[in-house]
DRENMIVO-580530 format. One record per atom (N, C-alpha, C): z, x, y; residue in three letters. Coordinates in pm, whole numbers, padded with zeros to 5 digits, always signed. Example, Ala and Ser with C-alpha at 12.3 -4.5 7.8 and 13.67 -1.06 7.14 Angstrom:
REM DRENMIVO-580530
+00780+01319-00569ALA/+00780+01230-00450ALA/+00780+01320-00330ALA/+00708+01285-00225SER/+00714+01367-00106SER/+00787+01290+00003SER/
REM end
This chain:
REM DRENMIVO-580530
+08659+03892+17273MET/+08627+04014+17191MET/+08733+04073+17113MET/+08730+04108+17011ASN/+08841+04136+16931ASN/+08855+04284+16930ASN/+09015+04295+16966THR/+09056+04425+16960THR/+09054+04520+16818THR/+09077+04652+16855GLN/+09101+04726+16734GLN/+09168+04670+16625GLN/+09286+04647+16665LEU/+09395+04587+16536LEU/+09335+04451+16489LEU/+09273+04397+16565ASP/+09220+04248+16497ASP/+09090+04291+16375ASP/+09013+04401+16450ASN/+08923+04431+16359ASN/+08944+04522+16222ASN/+09090+04617+16235LEU/+09124+04689+16141LEU/+09223+04550+16029LEU/+09291+04461+16074LYS/+09328+04358+15980LYS/+09233+04288+15923LYS/+09093+04260+16012ALA/+09022+04173+15931ALA/+08951+04259+15813ALA/+08919+04407+15833ALA/+08858+04474+15730ALA/+08954+04484+15595ALA/+09102+04507+15656TRP/+09185+04535+15531TRP/+09224+04405+15463TRP/+09210+04277+15505ILE/+09218+04142+15445ILE/+09099+04140+15327ILE/+09007+04190+15408GLU/+08869+04189+15325GLU/+08847+04254+15203GLU/+08889+04378+15231TYR/+08922+04497+15130TYR/+09022+04458+15007TYR/+09142+04414+15075LYS/+09255+04335+14994LYS/+09214+04223+14870LYS/+09137+04151+14940ASN/+09079+04025+14847ASN/+09013+04093+14729ASN/+08895+04182+14789LYS/+08819+04257+14667LYS/+08884+04326+14604LYS/+08946+04400+14614THR/+09034+04500+14509THR/+09183+04445+14467THR/+09228+04379+14526GLY/+09375+04325+14503GLY/+09471+04442+14509GLY/+09450+04553+14610GLU/+09539+04657+14628GLU/+09659+04615+14721GLU/+09764+04688+14734THR/+09861+04656+14792THR/+09828+04764+14935THR/+09885+04747+15038GLN/+09936+04849+15147GLN/+09972+04994+15100GLN/+10103+04995+14998VAL/+10111+05103+14969VAL/+10029+05171+14882VAL/+09948+05138+14781VAL/+09848+05182+14701VAL/+09745+05211+14811VAL/+09669+05151+14894THR/+09577+05197+14996THR/+09623+05327+15039THR/+09732+05306+15117SER/+09799+05434+15192SER/+09781+05530+15104SER/+09828+05548+14971LYS/+09848+05673+14901LYS/+09660+05720+14873LYS/+09581+05602+14873LYS/+09462+05637+14819LYS/+09393+05720+14948LYS/+09437+05701+15040LEU/+09369+05758+15211LEU/+09446+05866+15215LEU/+09549+05920+15111GLY/+09645+06032+15130GLY/+09734+06063+15252GLY/+09774+05934+15285TRP/+09862+05903+15366TRP/+09995+05846+15322TRP/+10115+05897+15427ALA/+10243+05811+15373ALA/+10241+05676+15312ALA/+10329+05611+15244SER/+10303+05509+15188SER/+10334+05376+15287SER/+10392+05416+15385ALA/+10414+05299+15513ALA/+10276+05301+15618ALA/+10210+05419+15608THR/+10118+05476+15719THR/+10040+05315+15724THR/+09966+05285+15668LEU/+09871+05148+15694LEU/+09942+05042+15729LEU/+10073+05021+15686GLY/+10150+04917+15746GLY/+10160+04956+15897GLY/+10202+05074+15935LEU/+10224+05111+16075LEU/+10114+05045+16175LEU/+09990+05086+16082TYR/+09867+05065+16179TYR/+09824+04908+16182TYR/+09856+04846+16090LEU/+09810+04710+16063LEU/+09926+04630+16158LEU/+10060+04659+16160ASN/+10156+04603+16261ASN/+10131+04641+16407ASN/+10042+04734+16426GLY/+10024+04770+16562GLY/+10129+04842+16618GLY/+10215+04934+16522ARG/+10314+05023+16566ARG/+10285+05175+16597ARG/+10115+05172+16547ARG/+10078+05306+16581ARG/+09943+05279+16580ARG/+09886+05355+16678GLN/+09753+05368+16733GLN/+09666+05434+16624GLN/+09533+05361+16582LEU/+09471+05429+16468LEU/+09389+05549+16531LEU/+09400+05675+16462THR/+09334+05777+16523THR/+09181+05771+16471THR/+09073+05830+16554ALA/+08965+05823+16489ALA/+08946+05891+16359ALA/+09013+05992+16324GLU/+09005+06072+16178GLU/+09034+05953+16091GLU/+09150+05862+16119HIS/+09191+05765+16027HIS/+09123+05656+16006HIS/+09046+05638+16123ALA/+08950+05507+16120ALA/+08829+05540+16036ALA/+08814+05677+16030ALA/+08676+05736+15912ALA/+08716+05709+15807ALA/+08838+05790+15790GLN/+08891+05753+15624GLN/+08890+05635+15557GLN/+08953+05512+15679VAL/+08948+05368+15614VAL/+08795+05335+15604VAL/+08735+05362+15692ALA/+08570+05321+15692ALA/+08474+05344+15551ALA/+08539+05493+15528ASN/+08483+05536+15379ASN/+08568+05454+15260ASN/+08677+05455+15247LEU/+08739+05404+15136LEU/+08685+05244+15139LEU/+08700+05160+15271PHE/+08655+05028+15262PHE/+08503+05002+15236PHE/+08418+05109+15256HIS/+08291+05121+15242HIS/+08236+04983+15346HIS/+08251+05041+15487ILE/+08224+04955+15593ILE/+08179+05041+15715ILE/+08096+05026+15813ASP/+08068+05106+15917ASP/+08187+05083+15998ASP/+08247+05244+16054VAL/+08324+05242+16142VAL/+08340+05179+16247VAL/+08255+05143+16304THR/+08238+05040+16435THR/+08280+04886+16396THR/+08288+04868+16299LYS/+08352+04751+16248LYS/+08500+04736+16295LYS/+08589+04887+16297ILE/+08703+04899+16309ILE/+08736+04949+16478ILE/+08654+05065+16519VAL/+08669+05112+16641VAL/+08571+05091+16725VAL/+08631+05082+16857HIS/+08505+05074+16963HIS/+08511+05188+17046HIS/+08641+05233+17135GLY/+08631+05340+17218GLY/+08600+05495+17184GLY/+08650+05498+17020THR/+08664+05615+16983THR/+08527+05675+16857THR/+08471+05572+16901VAL/+08300+05565+16802VAL/+08276+05691+16852VAL/+08249+05751+16950ALA/+08181+05882+16979ALA/+08241+06002+16900ALA/+08356+06001+16862GLN/+08430+06092+16794GLN/+08431+06104+16628GLN/+08353+05982+16598VAL/+08315+05942+16458VAL/+08186+05955+16451VAL/+08119+06011+16337ARG/+07983+06036+16326ARG/+07937+06007+16182ARG/+07840+05935+16131GLU/+07789+05913+16008GLU/+07702+05975+15965GLU/+07676+06062+15884ILE/+07596+06153+15830ILE/+07523+06107+15677ILE/+07413+06141+15663ASP/+07349+06127+15540ASP/+07368+06217+15421ASP/+07411+06167+15324ILE/+07440+06242+15201ILE/+07317+06262+15139ILE/+07241+06379+15121VAL/+07140+06423+15074VAL/+07112+06453+14945VAL/+07227+06505+14900ALA/+07255+06555+14736ALA/+07391+06551+14698ALA/+07420+06599+14578THR/+07537+06619+14522THR/+07520+06756+14469THR/+07628+06845+14410SER/+07627+06951+14392SER/+07572+06958+14234SER/+07605+06864+14164SER/+07551+06822+14036SER/+07426+06808+14016SER/+07368+06729+14089GLY/+07234+06672+14105GLY/+07216+06528+14062GLY/+07361+06477+14055ASN/+07390+06321+14001ASN/+07400+06241+14167ASN/+07377+06127+14153LYS/+07355+06037+14266LYS/+07475+06014+14322LYS/+07464+06054+14470PRO/+07592+06053+14531PRO/+07694+05914+14531PRO/+07808+05947+14562PRO/+07896+05814+14552PRO/+07863+05696+14651PRO/+07808+05734+14752GLN/+07775+05660+14876GLN/+07651+05744+14973GLN/+07565+05635+15012ALA/+07439+05712+15091ALA/+07482+05775+15218ALA/+07589+05734+15274THR/+07620+05798+15402THR/+07780+05831+15402THR/+07840+05935+15493LYS/+07991+05945+15506LYS/+08001+05930+15658LYS/+08127+05882+15702LYS/+08147+05874+15814LYS/+08282+05982+15840LYS/+08226+06100+15950ILE/+08347+06192+15954ILE/+08387+06185+16112ILE/+08474+06255+16143ARG/+08509+06309+16265ARG/+08456+06445+16307ARG/+08338+06460+16344TYR/+08302+06614+16352TYR/+08174+06591+16442TYR/+08135+06719+16488GLU/+08002+06706+16593GLU/+07884+06787+16537GLU/+07901+06861+16450SER/+07797+06957+16415SER/+07719+06886+16256SER/+07617+06956+16208GLY/+07552+06917+16099GLY/+07464+06824+16090GLY/+07338+06830+16067ARG/+07279+06718+16032ARG/+07289+06644+15921ARG/+07313+06709+15802MET/+07285+06646+15667MET/+07427+06674+15582MET/+07419+06598+15480ALA/+07543+06676+15404ALA/+07492+06659+15280ALA/+07583+06755+15199ILE/+07570+06764+15017ILE/+07734+06751+14969ILE/+07750+06631+14909PHE/+07896+06624+14841PHE/+07870+06732+14726PHE/+08007+06817+14715CYS/+08002+06849+14593CYS/+08093+06783+14505CYS/+08030+06727+14400ASP/+08146+06634+14303ASP/+08181+06732+14193ASP/+08132+06848+14204ILE/+08166+06967+14096ILE/+08188+07068+14156ILE/+08267+07162+14115PRO/+08276+07313+14198PRO/+08153+07363+14185PRO/+08111+07452+14306VAL/+07987+07533+14313VAL/+08050+07654+14352VAL/+07966+07759+14248LEU/+08005+07929+14266LEU/+07922+07931+14385LEU/+07945+08050+14452ILE/+07892+08100+14563ILE/+07831+08247+14505ILE/+07688+08251+14481GLU/+07663+08383+14433GLU/+07665+08454+14536GLU/+07704+08582+14533GLY/+07707+08708+14637GLY/+07855+08718+14685GLY/+07934+08615+14654ALA/+08101+08630+14683ALA/+08185+08571+14552ALA/+08290+08602+14559THR/+08385+08595+14463THR/+08455+08437+14477THR/+08412+08341+14516LEU/+08480+08233+14528LEU/+08376+08113+14525LEU/+08444+08000+14483ALA/+08343+07876+14465ALA/+08418+07777+14578ALA/+08327+07682+14614VAL/+08325+07564+14658VAL/+08405+07458+14589VAL/+08529+07429+14618PRO/+08586+07314+14520PRO/+08519+07168+14516PRO/+08521+07085+14418ALA/+08505+06954+14406ALA/+08549+06891+14515ALA/+08472+06757+14585GLY/+08550+06715+14686GLY/+08526+06722+14816GLY/+08437+06871+14837THR/+08411+06908+14967THR/+08265+06874+14988THR/+08252+06869+15133THR/+08150+06814+15192THR/+08087+06911+15271THR/+07937+06969+15231LEU/+07894+07053+15305LEU/+07798+07031+15393LEU/+07803+07048+15557LEU/+07707+06998+15653LEU/+07621+07116+15653LEU/+07480+07076+15652VAL/+07371+07174+15636VAL/+07272+07135+15733VAL/+07180+07215+15786ALA/+07050+07180+15866ALA/+06971+07278+15812ALA/+06842+07254+15853GLU/+06734+07322+15823GLU/+06720+07456+15866GLU/+06693+07566+15830PRO/+06723+07695+15892PRO/+06667+07712+16032PRO/+06545+07672+16050ASP/+06494+07681+16187ASP/+06540+07586+16275ASP/+06619+07475+16257ALA/+06690+07409+16362ALA/+06818+07454+16384ALA/+06869+07564+16351GLN/+07004+07624+16414GLN/+06961+07749+16466GLN/+06964+07761+16592ARG/+06942+07846+16673ARG/+07076+07921+16726ARG/+07063+08081+16684PRO/+07191+08136+16716PRO/+07202+08115+16864PRO/+07325+08135+16919ASP/+07384+08124+17013ASP/+07418+08253+17063ASP/+07336+08295+17174ASP/+07375+08458+17211ASP/+07485+08458+17272ASP/+07573+08372+17325ARG/+07702+08386+17369ARG/+07838+08431+17274ARG/+07768+08399+17150TRP/+07875+08463+17028TRP/+07835+08583+16953TRP/+07898+08640+16914PRO/+07859+08754+16803PRO/+07776+08693+16692PRO/+07696+08764+16645HIS/+07616+08698+16524HIS/+07672+08732+16398HIS/+07666+08661+16305MET/+07759+08695+16166MET/+07609+08750+16094MET/+07636+08874+16008ALA/+07554+08953+15947ALA/+07487+08833+15839ALA/+07578+08828+15759SER/+07566+08727+15654SER/+07577+08568+15677SER/+07503+08496+15589ARG/+07477+08373+15620ARG/+07518+08304+15492ARG/+07557+08163+15479TYR/+07584+08094+15357TYR/+07424+08007+15361TYR/+07356+08014+15274TRP/+07239+07961+15236TRP/+07266+07851+15105TRP/+07232+07736+15135VAL/+07247+07612+15043VAL/+07090+07578+14968VAL/+07091+07591+14849VAL/+06924+07548+14811VAL/+06964+07424+14699VAL/+06873+07349+14732GLN/+06889+07209+14680GLN/+06774+07208+14560GLN/+06800+07212+14444ALA/+06717+07207+14329ALA/+06739+07043+14293ALA/+06621+07036+14225PRO/+06615+06868+14170PRO/+06740+06847+14056PRO/+06799+06939+14003ASN/+06908+06932+13921ASN/+07033+06985+13947ASN/+07079+07035+14048LYS/+07168+07114+14105LYS/+07173+07164+14235LYS/+07274+07224+14310VAL/+07259+07283+14418VAL/+07317+07425+14399VAL/+07277+07516+14481LYS/+07298+07663+14463LYS/+07327+07714+14610LYS/+07456+07780+14638ILE/+07505+07849+14741ILE/+07476+07997+14765ILE/+07415+08082+14832PHE/+07408+08189+14835PHE/+07468+08285+14967PHE/+07546+08369+14969LEU/+07593+08455+15063LEU/+07489+08565+15063LEU/+07429+08574+15182SER/+07317+08656+15213SER/+07272+08678+15355SER/+07223+08788+15369GLU/+07196+08839+15535GLU/+07046+08778+15547GLU/+06978+08780+15417THR/+06847+08723+15417THR/+06825+08587+15374THR/+06713+08501+15434LYS/+06678+08383+15318LYS/+06661+08410+15194LYS/+06704+08325+15083PRO/+06691+08342+14956PRO/+06567+08273+14913PRO/+06468+08321+14817LYS/+06378+08264+14825LYS/+06372+08132+14722LYS/+06303+08041+14757VAL/+06304+07903+14697VAL/+06175+07881+14612VAL/+06188+07812+14502ARG/+06100+07741+14422ARG/+06054+07647+14467ARG/+05929+07606+14398SER/+05873+07473+14423SER/+05937+07379+14396SER/+05952+07262+14473GLY/+06037+07130+14467GLY/+06180+07166+14499GLY/+06209+07315+14574GLU/+06358+07316+14619GLU/+06371+07318+14729GLU/+06474+07296+14816LYS/+06491+07290+14984LYS/+06582+07364+15023LYS/+06574+07438+15118LEU/+06665+07548+15159LEU/+06724+07485+15299LEU/+06864+07509+15269PHE/+06950+07464+15396PHE/+07025+07574+15433PHE/+07065+07581+15598LEU/+07165+07679+15646LEU/+07295+07587+15647LEU/+07433+07660+15561LEU/+07553+07591+15604LEU/+07592+07609+15739LEU/+07623+07512+15795THR/+07670+07512+15911THR/+07822+07472+15922THR/+07898+07410+15848SER/+08038+07337+15823SER/+08064+07335+15707SER/+08171+07334+15658VAL/+08256+07273+15541VAL/+08340+07150+15577VAL/+08343+07045+15504LEU/+08446+06937+15519LEU/+08548+06918+15406LEU/+08683+06940+15428THR/+08748+06892+15311THR/+08803+06753+15302THR/+08758+06681+15426ILE/+08826+06546+15441ILE/+08743+06416+15359ILE/
REM end
């Protein structure tokens, strides 16, 4: 059986042959220090679940091709929409996270109606159908919630105590988490 290091090396060689990129360029694309990928490939550093998810996303492979023992910490979620209405860059995203049932990738910033802020581009919104998320009575309830409305051509976010009305063809979700990785 191949080790995690063998799997990472095989994935790296395949990616390098496809793209022609160096370890330094790839490390920087992953947002790491230039030597980090080399440390992983030489076995000098143990690959974390979060970094395995980042590598899997960049290499466009399933994270289980790299890691075995830490797979439970890495989850693949479906990208159901983008904030612009354009096609998502990929159908799924591998993340190190526990909550959320679906994701909406913000390829452009999205203004939050009812608040004075926006969700920046590059953010992933983890959402669930409103009835699927039952409040936990052990914790105080938030009066206001963030609602995500997926329209055919864009995504809208509302900060409101009550569910916003949706039009025909729109889907309503409750925002459960925001990922910036």
